MIKOL-131478 format. One line per field, with one value per residue (C-alpha): x, z, y; residue in one letter; residue number from 1. Coordinates in nm, 4 decimals. Each point is the difference from the previous one (the first is absolute). Last residue first. Layout:
// MIKOL-131478
xx	X / ...;
zz	Z / ...;
yy	Y / ...;
code	a / ...;
pos	NUM / ...;
***
This chain:
// MIKOL-131478
xx	-4.5345 / 0.0269 / -0.2694 / 0.1027 / -0.2283 / 0.2997 / 0.1694 / -0.3052 / -0.0132 / 0.3715 / -0.0325 / -0.3084 / 0.1398 / -0.2942 / 0.1816 / -0.0444 / -0.2975 / -0.1521 / 0.0264 / -0.1848 / -0.2822 / -0.0425 / -0.0144 / -0.2513 / -0.2327 / 0.0336 / -0.0659 / 0.2681 / 0.0787 / 0.3714 / 0.1334 / -0.3033 / -0.0658 / 0.3698 / 0.0326 / -0.3153 / 0.1176 / 0.3182 / -0.1743 / -0.2439 / -0.3030 / -0.2653 / 0.1257 / -0.3237 / -0.0074 / 0.3674 / -0.0624 / -0.2877 / 0.2209 / 0.2712 / -0.2507 / -0.1244 / 0.3562 / 0.1027 / 0.1958 / 0.3618 / 0.0343 / 0.3073 / -0.0612 / -0.3761 / 0.0290 / 0.2646 / -0.2025 / -0.3070 / 0.2023 / 0.1636 / -0.3419 / -0.1192 / 0.3194 / -0.0597 / -0.3684 / 0.0700 / 0.0441 / 0.0873 / 0.2726 / 0.2901 / 0.0637 / 0.0787 / 0.2703 / 0.1222 / 0.3620 / -0.1053 / -0.1756 / 0.0626 / -0.1222 / 0.1269 / 0.2008 / 0.3205 / -0.1221 / -0.0846 / 0.3502 / 0.1625 / -0.2244 / 0.0846 / 0.3734 / 0.0443 / -0.1988 / 0.1703 / 0.3419 / -0.0984 / -0.1304 / 0.3307 / 0.1978 / -0.2033 / 0.0289 / 0.3788 / 0.0148 / -0.2151 / -0.1869 / 0.3478 / 0.0718 / 0.3339 / 0.1921 / -0.2256 / 0.1105 / 0.0193 / 0.3217 / 0.0152 / -0.2789 / 0.1073 / -0.3154 / 0.1112 / -0.2652 / 0.1006 / -0.2047 / -0.0356 / 0.0847 / 0.2908 / 0.1497 / 0.2521 / 0.0072 / 0.3024 / 0.2122 / -0.3084 / -0.0427 / -0.2689 / -0.3209 / -0.2299 / -0.2663 / 0.0149 / -0.1969 / -0.1129 / -0.1935 / -0.1524 / 0.1854 / -0.1221 / 0.3521 / 0.0235 / -0.3271 / 0.1306 / 0.3302 / -0.1880 / -0.2243 / 0.2980 / 0.1732 / -0.3029 / -0.0699 / 0.3744 / 0.0611 / 0.3677 / 0.0073 / 0.0233 / -0.2846 / -0.2066 / -0.2680 / -0.0759 / -0.1782 / -0.1732 / -0.1385 / -0.2515 / -0.0191 / 0.2124 / -0.2790 / -0.1303 / -0.3203 / -0.0730 / 0.0305 / 0.3282 / 0.1403 / -0.1029 / 0.1443 / 0.3332 / -0.0075 / -0.0928 / 0.3014 / 0.3034 / -0.1014 / 0.2482 / -0.2214 / -0.2765 / 0.2065 / -0.0522 / -0.3737 / -0.0689 / -0.3621 / -0.1715 / 0.0832 / 0.1084 / -0.3666 / -0.0047 / 0.1998 / 0.3043 / 0.2438 / -0.1666 / -0.1285 / -0.1184 / -0.2126 / -0.0284 / -0.2372 / -0.2214 / -0.1468 / -0.1311 / 0.1270 / -0.1943 / 0.3218 / 0.0022 / -0.2580 / 0.1221 / 0.3756 / 0.0199 / -0.0186 / 0.3090 / 0.2125 / -0.1002 / 0.0228 / 0.3555 / 0.1021 / -0.1341 / 0.2000 / 0.3209 / -0.0727 / -0.0254 / 0.0379 / -0.0254 / -0.1731 / -0.1414 / -0.1978 / -0.0817 / -0.2312 / 0.0217 / -0.2745 / 0.2241 / -0.0008 / 0.0937 / 0.3109 / 0.1117 / -0.0665 / 0.2128 / 0.2897 / -0.0240 / -0.0398 / 0.2818 / 0.2428 / -0.0650 / 0.0564 / 0.3157 / 0.1490 / -0.1124 / 0.1755 / 0.2505 / -0.2863 / -0.1898 / 0.3026 / 0.0429 / -0.3578 / 0.0510 / 0.3064 / -0.1770 / -0.1558 / 0.3377 / 0.0260 / -0.3569 / 0.0330 / 0.3233 / -0.1546 / -0.2917 / 0.2392 / 0.1841 / -0.3197 / -0.1182 / 0.3179 / 0.2542 / 0.1307 / -0.1844 / 0.1193 / 0.3570 / 0.0862 / -0.2492 / 0.2280 / 0.2316 / -0.2782 / 0.0595 / -0.0326 / -0.3013 / -0.1304 / 0.3482 / 0.0205 / 0.3181 / -0.1820 / -0.2141 / 0.1651 / -0.1739 / -0.1852 / 0.1075 / 0.2126 / -0.2933 / -0.2274 / -0.0873 / -0.0087 / -0.2930 / -0.2346 / 0.1437 / -0.0810 / -0.3593 / -0.0637 / 0.0161;
zz	1.5376 / -0.2526 / -0.2593 / -0.2778 / -0.2515 / -0.2115 / 0.3091 / 0.0909 / -0.3517 / -0.0005 / 0.3315 / -0.1313 / -0.3331 / -0.2046 / -0.3150 / 0.1050 / -0.2196 / 0.1059 / 0.3645 / -0.0615 / -0.1863 / 0.2726 / 0.2638 / -0.2078 / -0.0218 / 0.3676 / 0.1451 / 0.0771 / 0.3547 / -0.0785 / 0.2988 / 0.0474 / -0.3669 / -0.0695 / 0.2855 / -0.0991 / -0.3611 / 0.1063 / 0.2399 / -0.2711 / 0.1125 / -0.2076 / 0.1036 / 0.1850 / 0.1750 / 0.0883 / 0.1455 / 0.2122 / 0.1317 / 0.0912 / 0.1804 / 0.2033 / 0.0727 / 0.1503 / -0.1780 / 0.0155 / -0.3789 / -0.0378 / 0.2978 / -0.0351 / -0.3765 / 0.0342 / 0.2732 / -0.2227 / -0.2877 / 0.2286 / 0.1257 / -0.3582 / -0.0792 / 0.2843 / -0.0857 / -0.3597 / -0.3513 / 0.0641 / -0.2646 / 0.1227 / -0.1718 / 0.3108 / 0.1266 / 0.2918 / 0.0372 / 0.0016 / -0.3350 / -0.2153 / -0.3512 / -0.1363 / -0.2912 / 0.1939 / 0.2821 / -0.2528 / -0.1468 / 0.3418 / 0.1012 / -0.3178 / 0.0255 / 0.3753 / 0.0261 / -0.3133 / 0.1544 / 0.3272 / -0.1951 / -0.1879 / 0.3251 / 0.1555 / -0.3183 / -0.0015 / 0.3701 / -0.0131 / -0.3116 / -0.1551 / 0.1176 / -0.1777 / 0.3107 / 0.3041 / 0.2063 / -0.3291 / -0.1374 / -0.0014 / 0.0255 / -0.2918 / -0.1139 / -0.3367 / -0.1475 / -0.3579 / -0.1755 / -0.3747 / -0.0819 / -0.1950 / 0.1032 / 0.2629 / 0.2150 / 0.2033 / -0.0591 / 0.0664 / 0.3518 / 0.1090 / 0.1963 / -0.2792 / -0.0736 / -0.3565 / -0.1259 / -0.3552 / -0.1140 / -0.3421 / -0.3193 / -0.1955 / -0.0126 / 0.3789 / 0.0425 / -0.2136 / 0.1903 / 0.3305 / -0.1175 / -0.1135 / 0.3363 / 0.2026 / -0.1698 / -0.0403 / 0.3785 / 0.0427 / 0.2491 / 0.2991 / 0.1876 / -0.3108 / 0.0152 / -0.3195 / 0.0466 / -0.3193 / -0.0583 / -0.2652 / -0.2578 / -0.2477 / -0.0197 / 0.1627 / -0.1713 / 0.2712 / -0.2552 / -0.1172 / 0.3519 / 0.0482 / -0.3416 / 0.1114 / 0.3125 / -0.2099 / -0.2289 / 0.2265 / 0.1716 / 0.2680 / 0.2819 / -0.0978 / 0.1218 / 0.3589 / -0.0049 / 0.3720 / 0.1096 / 0.2180 / -0.1688 / -0.3123 / -0.0880 / -0.0647 / -0.3174 / -0.0622 / 0.0306 / 0.1944 / -0.1463 / 0.2327 / -0.0767 / 0.1419 / -0.1863 / -0.1491 / 0.3333 / 0.0273 / 0.3071 / 0.3245 / 0.1957 / 0.2536 / -0.1533 / -0.3596 / 0.0822 / 0.1973 / -0.3087 / -0.1491 / 0.3089 / 0.0398 / -0.3717 / -0.0183 / 0.3176 / -0.1529 / -0.3163 / 0.1975 / 0.1951 / -0.3198 / -0.3122 / -0.0384 / -0.1707 / 0.1371 / -0.2130 / 0.0573 / -0.2317 / -0.2020 / -0.0268 / 0.0508 / 0.3800 / -0.0188 / -0.2017 / 0.2210 / 0.3121 / -0.1369 / -0.0553 / 0.3453 / 0.1850 / -0.1893 / 0.0541 / 0.3733 / 0.0077 / -0.2049 / 0.2497 / 0.3018 / -0.1060 / 0.2896 / 0.2483 / -0.1633 / 0.0256 / 0.3636 / 0.0762 / -0.1873 / 0.2194 / 0.3368 / -0.0876 / 0.0365 / 0.3717 / 0.0773 / -0.2102 / 0.1748 / 0.3420 / -0.0943 / -0.0572 / 0.3242 / 0.2033 / -0.1962 / 0.0632 / -0.2788 / -0.1659 / -0.3326 / -0.0013 / -0.0558 / -0.2827 / 0.1251 / 0.0707 / -0.2870 / -0.2550 / -0.3085 / -0.3467 / -0.2280 / 0.0646 / -0.0382 / -0.3498 / -0.0718 / 0.0135 / -0.2987 / -0.2374 / -0.3350 / -0.1507 / -0.3580 / 0.0877 / 0.1833 / -0.3048 / -0.0020 / 0.3790 / -0.0120 / -0.1619 / 0.2152 / 0.3076 / -0.1170 / -0.0364 / -0.3221;
yy	4.7632 / 0.2803 / 0.0610 / 0.2388 / -0.1670 / -0.1015 / -0.1408 / -0.2043 / -0.1409 / -0.0775 / -0.1857 / -0.1885 / -0.1230 / -0.1275 / 0.1174 / 0.3655 / 0.0886 / -0.3318 / 0.1030 / 0.3265 / -0.1750 / -0.2599 / 0.2733 / 0.1944 / -0.2990 / -0.0954 / 0.3447 / 0.2551 / 0.1191 / -0.0145 / -0.1953 / -0.2246 / -0.0678 / -0.0611 / -0.2479 / -0.1873 / -0.0163 / -0.1740 / -0.2358 / -0.1071 / -0.2014 / 0.1738 / 0.3458 / 0.0825 / -0.3378 / 0.0295 / 0.3464 / -0.1326 / -0.2788 / 0.2517 / 0.2244 / -0.2972 / -0.1100 / 0.3342 / 0.2742 / 0.1163 / 0.0046 / -0.2201 / -0.2277 / -0.0411 / -0.0409 / -0.2694 / -0.1694 / -0.0241 / -0.1395 / -0.2562 / -0.1111 / -0.0434 / -0.1898 / -0.2442 / -0.0368 / -0.1021 / 0.1420 / 0.3641 / 0.0348 / 0.2117 / 0.3334 / 0.2042 / -0.2326 / 0.2113 / 0.1204 / 0.3677 / -0.0542 / -0.3074 / -0.0859 / 0.3313 / -0.1402 / 0.0761 / -0.2243 / -0.2715 / 0.0124 / -0.0244 / -0.2900 / -0.1925 / 0.0677 / -0.0416 / -0.3224 / -0.1356 / 0.0657 / -0.1681 / -0.2994 / -0.0232 / 0.0153 / -0.2799 / -0.2060 / 0.0278 / -0.0822 / -0.3183 / -0.1139 / 0.0072 / -0.3525 / -0.0467 / -0.1037 / -0.0268 / 0.2986 / 0.1900 / 0.1466 / 0.3816 / 0.2575 / 0.2172 / 0.1761 / 0.1357 / 0.2293 / 0.0849 / 0.2660 / 0.0575 / -0.3596 / -0.1511 / -0.3294 / -0.1054 / -0.3101 / -0.1059 / 0.3108 / 0.2102 / -0.1372 / -0.2447 / 0.0496 / 0.1158 / 0.2594 / 0.1296 / 0.2993 / 0.0733 / 0.3080 / -0.0709 / 0.0888 / -0.2998 / -0.1433 / 0.0243 / -0.1881 / -0.2874 / -0.0133 / 0.0055 / -0.2852 / -0.2075 / 0.0469 / -0.1071 / -0.3338 / -0.0651 / 0.0213 / 0.0930 / 0.2865 / -0.2313 / 0.1649 / 0.0734 / 0.2693 / 0.1918 / 0.3323 / 0.1140 / 0.3496 / 0.1104 / 0.2783 / -0.1999 / -0.2543 / -0.3204 / -0.1127 / -0.2583 / -0.2815 / 0.1538 / -0.0098 / -0.3629 / -0.0886 / 0.1456 / -0.2156 / -0.3043 / 0.0349 / -0.0305 / -0.3244 / -0.1075 / 0.1303 / -0.2428 / -0.2964 / 0.1137 / -0.0665 / -0.0345 / -0.0109 / 0.2582 / 0.3294 / -0.1878 / -0.0536 / 0.3748 / -0.0445 / -0.2182 / 0.2881 / 0.2807 / 0.3266 / 0.2735 / 0.3043 / 0.3505 / 0.2336 / -0.2705 / -0.1102 / 0.3596 / 0.1767 / 0.0335 / 0.0641 / -0.2823 / -0.2350 / 0.0563 / 0.0034 / -0.3250 / -0.2229 / 0.1640 / -0.0630 / -0.3636 / -0.0775 / 0.1324 / -0.1819 / -0.3209 / 0.0649 / 0.0453 / -0.3190 / -0.2019 / 0.2122 / 0.3768 / 0.2898 / 0.3241 / 0.2441 / 0.3660 / 0.1916 / 0.3219 / 0.2613 / 0.3042 / 0.0022 / -0.3672 / 0.0838 / 0.2890 / -0.2054 / -0.2861 / 0.2412 / 0.1564 / -0.3291 / -0.1690 / 0.2894 / -0.0056 / -0.3775 / 0.0487 / 0.2447 / -0.2040 / -0.3204 / 0.0025 / 0.0279 / -0.2875 / -0.2276 / 0.1046 / -0.1042 / -0.3291 / -0.0672 / 0.0075 / -0.3345 / -0.1693 / 0.0716 / -0.1050 / -0.3150 / -0.0980 / 0.0639 / -0.2274 / -0.2903 / 0.0742 / -0.0333 / -0.3030 / -0.1998 / 0.0058 / -0.3174 / 0.0381 / 0.3609 / -0.1104 / 0.2424 / 0.2601 / 0.2956 / -0.0949 / 0.0484 / -0.2114 / 0.1474 / -0.0084 / 0.3525 / 0.1438 / -0.1491 / -0.1982 / -0.3340 / 0.0886 / -0.2491 / 0.0357 / -0.2953 / -0.0720 / -0.3028 / -0.1555 / 0.0113 / -0.3702 / 0.0139 / 0.2414 / -0.2483 / -0.2790 / 0.2085 / 0.0448 / -0.3711 / -0.2029;
code	t / r / i / g / l / k / s / l / t / n / p / l / h / d / n / n / e / k / l / e / k / i / s / n / v / y / n / m / g / s / l / r / m / l / i / s / v / k / v / s / g / r / s / e / e / l / l / k / i / a / a / d / r / d / i / n / l / l / d / c / l / i / r / i / s / r / d / l / l / k / n / n / t / v / s / l / d / i / m / r / n / k / y / v / k / g / l / k / i / m / v / g / s / s / i / i / n / l / a / m / k / a / a / t / a / a / k / l / r / t / s / g / a / i / i / e / p / g / t / i / l / r / i / d / i / d / t / s / f / n / s / q / d / k / t / v / s / t / i / l / i / t / l / a / g / l / k / k / a / y / e / l / s / s / i / v / y / p / t / t / g / g / a / t / i / g / i / l / c / d / n / s / t / f / k / r / d / k / l / e / k / i / s / i / e / t / n / d / e / a / q / e / s / s / k / v / l / s / e / y / g / g / a / i / i / a / q / v / l / d / p / s / t / c / f / t / p / p / c / e / s / a / d / l / v / a / l / r / g / s / t / g / a / g / i / y / f / l / r / g / k / n / n / l / r / n / y / i / m / d / i / s / k / v / l / n / k / k / s / y / k / i / a / l / q / p / k / l / d / e / e / i / f / v / d / v / l / k / d / t / n / y / l / h / i / n / e / s / n / d / n / q / q / e / t / i / l / h / g / r / d / k / i / e / n / i / e / r / a / y / d / e / f / r / n / m;
pos	316 / 315 / 314 / 313 / 312 / 311 / 310 / 309 / 308 / 307 / 306 / 305 / 304 / 303 / 302 / 301 / 300 / 299 / 298 / 297 / 296 / 295 / 294 / 293 / 292 / 291 / 290 / 289 / 288 / 287 / 286 / 285 / 284 / 283 / 282 / 281 / 280 / 279 / 278 / 277 / 276 / 275 / 274 / 273 / 272 / 271 / 270 / 269 / 268 / 267 / 266 / 265 / 264 / 263 / 262 / 261 / 260 / 259 / 258 / 257 / 256 / 255 / 254 / 253 / 252 / 251 / 250 / 249 / 248 / 247 / 246 / 245 / 244 / 243 / 242 / 241 / 240 / 239 / 238 / 237 / 236 / 235 / 234 / 233 / 232 / 231 / 230 / 229 / 228 / 227 / 226 / 225 / 224 / 223 / 222 / 221 / 220 / 219 / 218 / 217 / 216 / 215 / 214 / 213 / 212 / 211 / 210 / 209 / 208 / 207 / 206 / 205 / 204 / 203 / 202 / 201 / 200 / 199 / 198 / 197 / 196 / 195 / 194 / 193 / 192 / 191 / 190 / 189 / 188 / 187 / 186 / 185 / 184 / 183 / 182 / 181 / 180 / 179 / 178 / 177 / 176 / 175 / 174 / 173 / 172 / 171 / 170 / 169 / 168 / 167 / 166 / 165 / 164 / 163 / 162 / 161 / 160 / 159 / 158 / 157 / 156 / 155 / 154 / 153 / 152 / 151 / 150 / 149 / 148 / 147 / 146 / 145 / 144 / 143 / 142 / 141 / 140 / 139 / 138 / 137 / 136 / 135 / 134 / 133 / 132 / 131 / 130 / 129 / 128 / 127 / 126 / 125 / 124 / 123 / 122 / 121 / 120 / 119 / 118 / 117 / 116 / 115 / 114 / 113 / 112 / 111 / 110 / 109 / 108 / 107 / 106 / 105 / 104 / 103 / 102 / 101 / 100 / 99 / 98 / 97 / 96 / 95 / 94 / 93 / 92 / 91 / 90 / 89 / 88 / 87 / 86 / 85 / 84 / 83 / 82 / 81 / 80 / 79 / 78 / 77 / 76 / 75 / 74 / 73 / 72 / 71 / 70 / 69 / 68 / 67 / 66 / 65 / 64 / 63 / 62 / 61 / 60 / 59 / 58 / 57 / 56 / 55 / 54 / 53 / 52 / 51 / 50 / 49 / 48 / 47 / 46 / 45 / 44 / 43 / 42 / 41 / 40 / 39 / 38 / 37 / 36 / 35 / 34 / 33 / 32 / 31 / 30 / 29 / 28 / 27 / 26 / 25 / 24 / 23 / 22 / 21 / 20 / 19 / 18 / 17 / 16 / 15 / 14 / 13 / 12 / 11 / 10 / 9 / 8 / 7 / 6 / 5 / 4 / 3 / 2 / 1;
***
């Protein structure tokens, strides 16, 4: 028996999702198969303005998300993303960029994708119907009430994501939903509801397009906003980056040159003295303290450079 026959036996139990915005037909692309390439690209350009508007209209809940996640992470909590298919891949992408960009522990921001990491390169769509594995994933990672969970589901109906949010909510963890449908189409209880209404997709139902673009924009804002508040950024520079290759070493040198108004030789010397830490280099230069005392001062201020400088009365 093939997979369709397996599903066909339960056909009467399958819910009709045709009413969801993300499943409906886009009038602007109804005859896209007839368009020449120039007109086809015009349609994409026009439609791809909508994720930006969706983000703009969700500003209030994005602000709330950043502040509430920051409070949890500042008190030893962690941030988790969960999703299936494209949503899960976006989750993994954003989480995996935090350690190299902000020098965070891989445990601080984690992503869970239906079907496991193999799903990053190989489709496992059936996994999104499982309501138990997502909860097991959270339990395996010792998810607690101190943590935060962002569930990403474009259509707002993914069982894998919904069950995990319900579990996290019962624990008392912070729960955030990112979806592209309205409350009347999908409504369940989370602490924060981010509704990125991007409308019907150019290819009906293909939420890897506008819905995914909007979700990625939201994740960019949330994770970057939280890291900025945690002191991982100073004057729009990534001062906690991991120097793991020549490109990042050059970036570290240039950051120090720009922020401290010094030449490359002085920047390299500072990095040697600070054992490769841009943050510590800045504090050493501005305060006149040695490496050991700079480390001590940062630790007393949760490794937050702006707060440390403020405490020391250093204005830049």
